[in-house]
N, C-alpha and C positions, 0 to 999 in steps of 0.2 A: 299384397301381390298386385303389381302394376300390369295392366292390359292395354296394349296399343293396337288399334286396328287400322290397316291401310288398304285402300282399294284402288284399282286401276280400271278406268273406263274402257281402255283399249283391249284389255285381256280378260276383264271380269274375274280377276283372281284376287282373293283376299288373303292377306298375310297378317299374322298377329305375333307379338312377342310377349313373353311373360318370364318371370324369374322363378326358378325352382327353390326348394328349401335351402339350398346352399348358396343362393344368390347368383347362380349362373343364368344367363339369358338363353331362352329356348325359343326358336322361331318355328311357327306353324304356318302351313300354307293350305289353302282350300283347293289348290290345283289338283285335278284328278290325275291318276297314273296314265290315262290315255293322252291327256294334254302334254304331260312330260315326255312321253314316248314320241309324240309328233315332232318335238324339237330336237330329238337325238337322232343323228344319222346312223343307220345300221351299218355294222361292219360286215362286208361280204367276204366269206371264207370259201364258199363253194364256187368253183369256176363256172363261167357262163360259156355256152357254145354259141359263137357269133353267127349272124346271118347278114347277107349283103343284098342291097336292092339292085335289080337288073332292069328297072323300068327304062333306063337309058344308060348309055356309057358314062354320062356325067354323074349320075347318082351312084353308079358303081365306084367310080374314082373317088367320089366324096366319102363313101363308106370305108374304103380300104386305106384312105389317107388320113382318117380322123384318129387322133390319139385315143387309146382306151380310156373311158371315163374314170374319174377319181373313184376310189373305193370299189373297183371292179377288177376281176381277173377273167380274161378270155382264154379258152383252151381249144386248140385245134389239133387235128390229126394229119400228119404228113405221110403219104405213101410213096414208095419208090417202085416203079415198074419198068421192066425191060420190054422194049417194043422194037419192031422192025427186024430186018434180016441181020443187022449188025449188033443187035442187042443194046441199043442206045437207051440210057436211063431217062425216064420221064418222071418228074416229081409233081405230086398233086397235094394241095392243101385243102382239107375239108373242115367245115364248120357244122352248122346245124342242118344245112340243106343237103339234098342228095347230090347236086352238082358241085364240083370242087370250086373253091374261091379262086384259086390260081392253078395253072400248070406251068411247069418250067422245063426247059430243055438245056442240056449241056452240049455246047458246040466248041469244045476245046481244040487248040492246036498245040504243037510241040512247044510253043513259046508263051501261050497264055491259056488261062482257064476262063471260059465264057459261059454265062448262063443268060438265057432269055426267058423272061416271065410274061405270061399271056393271060388275058381274060379268056377262059376256055370256051364260052358260048359263041362269042363273036370272032375269037381268034386274034383279037387286036393285041399288039405289043403294049405291055404296061411298064416294063422296066428292064434294065440290063445290069449284069455284074461282070466285070472284067478284072483279071489279076495281072500282076507283073510276071516277069519270066520265072521268078522263084516260086510263085504261088503263095506269097506271104502277104502281099498288100493288095487289097481289093477296093475297087471303086464302084459304088452302087448308085445307079441313076434311076430315079423313079418319078412318079407324078410330082408336080410342083408343090413341094412342101419341104421344110427344113428337116423334118423327121424322116423323109423318104429318100434323101440324098445324103450319103455319108461315105466314109472310108473305114476300112477295117484293116488293122495292122497286126499280124500274128508274129509271135516270137519264134525263132528257129527251134526245131525239136528233132534232134538227130537220134533220139532214143526210140522214136516210133511209139509203139503201144506201151513200151515200158516207161515212157516219159509223160510229160503233162503239157498240154497246149495252154497258151495264154494269148490274149488279144486285147487290143484297145480300139474302141469304136469312137469316131468323132463325127457328130452331125454337122451339117453345114452352118448351123448357128453357133458352133463352137463347144457345145455341151459334149462331155466325154463319159463313156461307160467302158467297163472292163470286165473280163472274165473273173469271177470270184476265185481267189486263190484257195486251193484245197488244203485240207489238213494232212500233213505227212507224218505217218507213224511207221517206224522201222522200214523206211523206203517205200511204203505203200501210200497211195493217194486216196483220200476220202472226201466226198462231197455230199452235202445234204440236199437230196431232191424231194424231200417231204414225202407225200403219199404216192408219188408217181411210180408206176410199175416200169422198171428199167433193168437193163443188163449193163455190165461193165463195157464201156466204149470210150475211146479217146474223143469221139465226136460229141459226147455229152458236155453241156456247160450250163453255168448259172451266170447271167449277165447282171451286173450291179452298177449303180451310180459310182463313179470314180471317187467321189467325195463322201459316199455313205454306203458302206458295204452291206448294211441291213436292207437297203432299198433294192430289192430284186425286181428287175423289169422284164426279164425274158429268161425262161428256162427251156432247154432243149434236151431231150433224152431219147435214146433208142429203146424201144420196147422189146419184150421177149418174143414178139411176133416178127418174123423175118420181114425186112424192108418196111417197117412201120415205126414212126416216131411221134412223139408228143411235144407240142409247143405250148407253154403258158406265157401269156403276155399281159403286162401291166403298163400303166401310164409312165412315160410319155410315148411308148412305142405304138406303132400302128400295125395293122395286119400285114401290110407290105414290108415294113422294115424288119419285123420279126421273121417273116418267111425268108427274106433276102439274107439276113444274118445266119439263119440256119443252113442255107445253101452253101455259104462259104465254109461252114464247118464240115460239110460232106465231101468237099474236094480233098484229094490226097495227092501230094507231090513229093519231090525229092526232099525238100526242106520242110514242107507242111505235111507231116505224116500223122 
């Protein structure tokens, strides 16, 4: 039986090889399980509830403009409330903190759908969304980042709730994402929203990389609680881009139903 010992001064790990009775080489390592685990990046499966810094407006913008880190999923709650004498909808996005990350107002006209997104504490405008006259093409303008400035193009859906929405999102750097096509069985549409508590809604979507349908970057679902929605976000999306995309899904028009 041959025994060869190798040591590394940088890692203090000893490895030895020996042959078994059948002549096969067997490698042994003195590395502990703790050392091995330190070199393996854990897979995050439980979503994280994000928080943002409000030490200054600049730190807030930095946090909401940063792509979700690799190997992490952020989950936020969106609430929709009617306010004012005319019952105008206000949209609020919540993370870990008591105060919402964003508020948004819909100020649409007969010719365009417009959303204005604000930092709720200071009331400063963070970004805007404006559609074309059909309500199918949206231009999102946010803080200076390629991931915060993009267009969303929806396909026409004349079947309304009996149909299926589809969209293509293009960031200013040219990267493209689409709504994940559902599975159609006997005229019914099915989509996998994993463990999320949801009800059937045409507003629900799973956004994936156009070149890789397995890479889910944003999931938006309506929950069983009235006027409450859940957003799950993964890289390269930011908190702002995910919220803005979800708002475009909430708009209903003649062609975008």
